[in-house]
C-alpha positions, -999 to +999 in steps of 0.1 A: -471-406+794-491-367+789-470-338+799-483-316+825-494-280+816-468-267+837-439-287+825-450-276+785-448-241+790-412-243+808-396-270+779-409-240+751-394-211+774-361-230+779-360-240+738-370-203+732-342-192+756-359-175+776-363-168+809-393-167+840-386-126+840-394-123+805-424-144+805-440-126+835-433-100+819-448-104+786-476-115+803-478-085+833-480-112+863-456-112+885-428-137+884-440-160+917-474-165+891-449-179+863-429-198+889-461-214+903-474-229+869-449-239+853-444-263+891-477-275+885-491-256+914-508-228+897-534-218+868-530-204+838-551-176+829-570-179+794-559-145+785-523-154+794-528-187+776-540-167+745-508-149+748-482-177+751-499-193+721-492-162+696-456-158+712-448-198+705-471-198+670-488-229+681-525-234+694-542-229+728-551-269+723-514-278+714-499-263+750-529-278+769-523-315+751-487-316+765-468-306+731-441-288+737-424-293+700-393-279+693-409-264+656-432-239+678-409-208+683-411-171+688-428-158+660-414-127+650-440-109+635-464-118+655-447-106+688-428-073+697-388-090+708-384-059+721-405-069+754-388-098+758-354-087+761 
């Protein structure tokens, strides 16, 4: 069974010990938007998808295809982790 986009994003976030608030701040969106996306009631903008894929060091296709490997972890050289604290 293929993972939904929302479930994939939730798994990636939790695997990296991040909160929805941290992701919302990083993407510069409202918390409610992240909640909707993770519950498959909203969509992720392409600019946000690009930032999320860079954050986890995976491709946009990996996220869209439901891949949430534990190896997709925050890449400290690509992202200012202070923005996620």
